[in-house]
VEXDREN-2710 file (C-alpha; in Angstrom, 1 decimal):
% VEXDREN-2710
k/r/px/py/pz
1/MET/-0.1/-0.2/-0.1
2/SER/1.3/3.6/-0.8
3/THR/1.2/5.9/1.2
4/LEU/0.8/10.1/0.1
5/GLY/1.9/12.8/1.5
6/ILE/0.2/16.5/1.5
7/VAL/1.3/19.5/2.5
8/THR/-1.3/22.3/2.3
9/ILE/-0.7/25.6/3.4
10/GLY/-3.1/26.1/5.7
11/GLN/-4.2/23.6/8.8
12/ALA/-5.3/20.5/8.9
13/PRO/-7.4/19.2/8.4
14/ARG/-9.1/19.3/5.1
15/ASP/-11.0/16.5/4.5
16/ASP/-12.4/18.3/1.3
17/ILE/-8.5/17.8/-0.1
18/VAL/-7.7/14.7/0.9
19/ASP/-11.1/13.1/-0.3
20/LEU/-10.3/14.7/-4.1
21/PHE/-6.7/13.4/-4.2
22/ALA/-8.0/10.4/-2.6
23/ALA/-10.3/9.5/-5.2
24/GLN/-7.6/9.9/-8.0
25/ALA/-5.0/7.8/-6.2
26/PRO/-4.7/4.0/-6.4
27/ALA/-7.0/2.4/-4.6
28/GLY/-6.1/1.4/-0.8
29/THR/-3.3/4.8/-1.0
30/LYS/-2.8/6.1/2.6
31/VAL/-3.1/10.0/2.5
32/ILE/-1.6/12.2/5.3
33/LEU/-2.2/15.4/5.0
34/ARG/-0.1/17.9/7.5
35/GLY/-0.9/22.0/7.4
36/ALA/2.2/24.5/7.2
37/LEU/0.4/26.3/9.8
38/ASP/-0.6/23.4/12.0
39/GLY/0.3/24.1/15.7
40/LEU/-1.1/28.0/15.5
41/SER/-4.0/29.6/16.9
42/ASP/-6.1/31.9/14.9
43/ALA/-4.2/35.1/17.0
44/GLU/-1.2/33.6/15.4
45/VAL/-2.0/32.8/11.8
46/ASP/-4.1/36.7/11.8
47/ALA/-0.3/37.7/13.2
48/LEU/1.2/36.2/9.7
49/PRO/-0.6/39.1/7.1
50/PRO/0.6/39.3/3.5
51/LEU/3.2/42.2/2.9
52/SER/2.1/42.8/-0.5
53/GLY/0.1/41.4/-3.4
54/ALA/3.0/39.1/-4.4
55/ASP/3.4/37.9/-0.7
56/THR/-0.1/36.9/-0.7
57/LEU/-1.7/33.2/-0.7
58/TYR/-5.2/32.1/0.0
59/THR/-6.0/29.4/2.7
60/ARG/-8.6/28.0/4.4
61/LEU/-8.3/27.2/8.2
62/ARG/-9.1/24.6/10.4
63/GLY/-13.0/25.1/10.9
64/GLY/-13.0/26.6/7.7
65/ARG/-12.3/29.8/7.9
66/ASP/-11.1/31.9/5.1
67/VAL/-7.3/33.8/5.1
68/LYS/-5.3/35.5/3.2
69/ILE/-1.8/34.7/4.6
70/SER/1.8/35.7/3.9
71/LYS/3.6/33.8/1.2
72/GLN/7.0/34.3/3.1
73/ALA/5.3/33.2/6.6
74/VAL/4.3/29.9/5.0
75/ILE/7.3/29.4/3.2
76/ASP/9.5/29.6/6.4
77/ARG/7.2/26.8/8.0
78/SER/7.2/24.1/4.9
79/PRO/10.4/22.6/5.6
80/ASP/9.4/21.1/9.2
81/THR/5.8/20.0/7.3
82/LEU/7.6/18.4/4.6
83/ALA/9.6/16.6/7.2
84/ARG/7.4/15.2/9.2
85/LEU/5.4/13.8/5.9
86/ARG/8.6/12.1/5.2
87/ALA/8.8/11.1/8.9
88/ASP/5.5/9.6/8.2
89/GLY/7.5/7.2/5.4
90/CYS/5.5/9.1/2.3
91/ASP/6.0/7.6/-1.0
92/ALA/5.0/10.8/-2.7
93/ILE/4.5/14.1/-1.3
94/VAL/2.4/17.1/-3.2
95/TYR/2.9/20.5/-2.2
96/ALA/-0.8/21.7/-2.4
97/CYS/-0.6/24.8/-4.0
98/THR/-0.6/26.7/-7.4
99/GLY/1.8/29.5/-6.0
100/GLU/5.4/29.3/-7.3
101/PHE/7.8/28.4/-4.7
102/PRO/11.5/28.8/-4.5
103/ALA/13.6/26.2/-3.3
104/MET/12.9/25.0/0.0
105/ASP/14.9/22.1/2.6
106/GLY/13.8/19.0/1.9
107/ASP/11.6/19.7/-1.5
108/ALA/13.2/17.0/-3.7
109/GLY/10.9/15.0/-5.5
110/VAL/7.9/16.8/-4.3
111/LEU/5.3/17.9/-6.7
112/PHE/4.3/21.2/-7.1
113/PRO/0.6/22.0/-8.9
114/SER/1.9/25.1/-10.5
115/ARG/4.5/22.8/-12.4
116/VAL/1.5/20.3/-13.8
117/LEU/-1.2/23.0/-14.6
118/SER/1.4/25.3/-16.3
119/GLY/3.0/22.2/-18.5
120/ILE/-1.1/21.2/-19.5
121/ALA/-1.9/24.9/-20.2
122/GLU/1.5/24.9/-22.7
123/GLY/0.5/22.0/-24.2
124/LEU/-3.2/22.6/-24.7
125/LEU/-2.9/26.4/-25.8
126/PRO/0.6/27.3/-27.7
127/ARG/-1.3/31.0/-28.5
128/GLY/-4.6/32.2/-27.7
129/ARG/-6.3/33.5/-24.7
130/LEU/-6.1/32.1/-21.3
131/GLY/-8.7/32.7/-18.7
132/LEU/-7.1/32.9/-14.6
133/LEU/-9.2/32.4/-12.0
134/VAL/-7.8/33.4/-8.9
135/PRO/-8.7/33.6/-5.2
136/PHE/-8.4/37.8/-4.9
137/ALA/-7.9/41.0/-6.9
138/GLU/-4.7/41.7/-5.3
139/GLN/-3.5/38.7/-7.0
140/GLY/-4.3/39.2/-10.0
141/GLU/-1.2/41.2/-11.2
142/LYS/1.3/38.9/-10.0
143/LEU/-0.8/35.5/-11.3
144/ALA/-0.6/37.1/-14.8
145/ALA/2.5/37.6/-15.0
146/LYS/3.0/34.4/-13.9
147/TRP/1.4/32.6/-16.7
148/ALA/2.2/35.0/-19.3
149/ARG/3.8/33.6/-22.6
150/ASN/4.6/34.7/-26.2
151/GLY/1.3/34.6/-27.6
152/VAL/-0.9/33.8/-24.9
153/ALA/-3.1/37.2/-23.6
154/VAL/-4.1/36.4/-20.3
155/THR/-7.7/37.8/-18.4
156/VAL/-7.9/37.2/-14.9
157/GLU/-11.1/37.4/-12.3
158/ALA/-11.4/37.1/-8.6
159/LEU/-13.6/34.6/-6.6
160/VAL/-12.9/33.2/-3.5
161/PRO/-12.8/29.6/-3.5
162/SER/-15.7/29.1/-0.7
163/ALA/-17.9/31.4/-3.3
164/GLY/-21.1/29.5/-4.1
165/PRO/-22.4/28.2/-7.4
166/GLU/-24.5/31.6/-8.0
167/GLU/-21.4/33.7/-7.4
168/ALA/-19.2/31.6/-9.4
169/ALA/-21.5/31.5/-12.1
170/VAL/-21.8/35.8/-12.5
171/VAL/-18.3/36.1/-12.0
172/ALA/-17.6/32.9/-14.7
173/ARG/-20.0/35.5/-16.9
174/LYS/-17.6/38.2/-16.7
175/LEU/-14.7/36.0/-17.7
176/ALA/-16.6/34.4/-20.7
177/SER/-16.9/38.0/-22.1
178/THR/-13.2/38.2/-23.1
179/ARG/-14.1/34.9/-24.9
180/PRO/-11.0/32.5/-23.7
181/ASP/-9.9/29.3/-25.3
182/LEU/-8.6/27.8/-22.3
183/VAL/-9.3/28.3/-18.5
184/ALA/-7.2/27.7/-15.6
185/LEU/-8.2/27.8/-11.9
186/ASP/-5.6/29.2/-9.9
187/CYS/-5.9/27.7/-6.6
188/MET/-5.6/24.5/-5.2
189/SER/-9.2/25.2/-2.9
190/TYR/-11.3/25.5/-6.2
191/GLY/-13.5/22.0/-6.1
192/PRO/-15.4/20.4/-9.0
193/ALA/-18.7/22.1/-8.1
194/THR/-16.8/25.4/-9.0
195/LYS/-14.8/24.3/-12.3
196/ALA/-18.9/22.8/-13.6
197/ALA/-20.2/26.2/-12.7
198/VAL/-17.5/28.1/-14.5
199/LYS/-17.3/26.1/-17.6
200/ALA/-21.2/26.1/-17.8
201/GLU/-20.6/29.7/-18.9
202/VAL/-17.1/29.7/-20.6
203/LYS/-17.6/26.4/-22.6
204/VAL/-14.1/25.7/-23.1
205/PRO/-12.0/23.4/-21.4
206/THR/-11.1/23.9/-17.9
207/LEU/-8.0/23.0/-16.0
208/LEU/-8.7/22.2/-12.2
209/ALA/-5.7/22.3/-10.2
210/ILE/-6.4/19.4/-7.6
211/THR/-7.9/16.9/-9.9
212/ALA/-5.1/17.8/-12.6
213/THR/-2.5/17.3/-10.0
214/GLY/-4.1/14.3/-8.8
215/ARG/-3.9/12.5/-12.0
216/VAL/0.0/13.2/-11.7
217/LEU/0.0/11.5/-8.6
218/ARG/-2.1/8.6/-9.4
219/GLU/1.3/7.8/-12.2
220/LEU/4.1/8.3/-9.6
221/LEU/1.8/5.9/-7.4
222/ASP/0.2/3.3/-9.4
END
């Protein structure tokens, strides 16, 4: 039986993330999730606000509270989280965030979803219009630059992953008005329901980070 380790940039438990990855993994795979913010109180988390739009990450805390958190604070705490998963005997580890991260201690062989999504997008859309969904408007400029390539125009709309289907549909209609050829949901907390709401409006291929990454992990574990 294989063991899959998951780092969330927030706190454990995150049953939504575990359940979606478990559904993609080979039958019988043991899944262990640990959070970079595990062990912190709400007050301690609130004391780690983003310093800029580029330093902003979205995550969901234990209990379901949505927060903006400093990316640098997450980076500082991640090596210990990775070390704990290696001590758990994980056969594969995924860092469950679509952001780009610098080299960190213990990250050798770790799967980063941003690399999965960008690879798929480059293969499917060598040129054209890419629609991007991000959690917060202040992330838009930074993430548009991350996805930009020669021959690809990027348009961005913001939608908090905890939003309901009606709000998702409203934002998706805004995105559809830009006539994208491909859409990417740039956050691991977006789920299949959000993808369905978006795709119903834009009517083009839509990439969901957590399931796209899960299918790659299956190749590693199968």
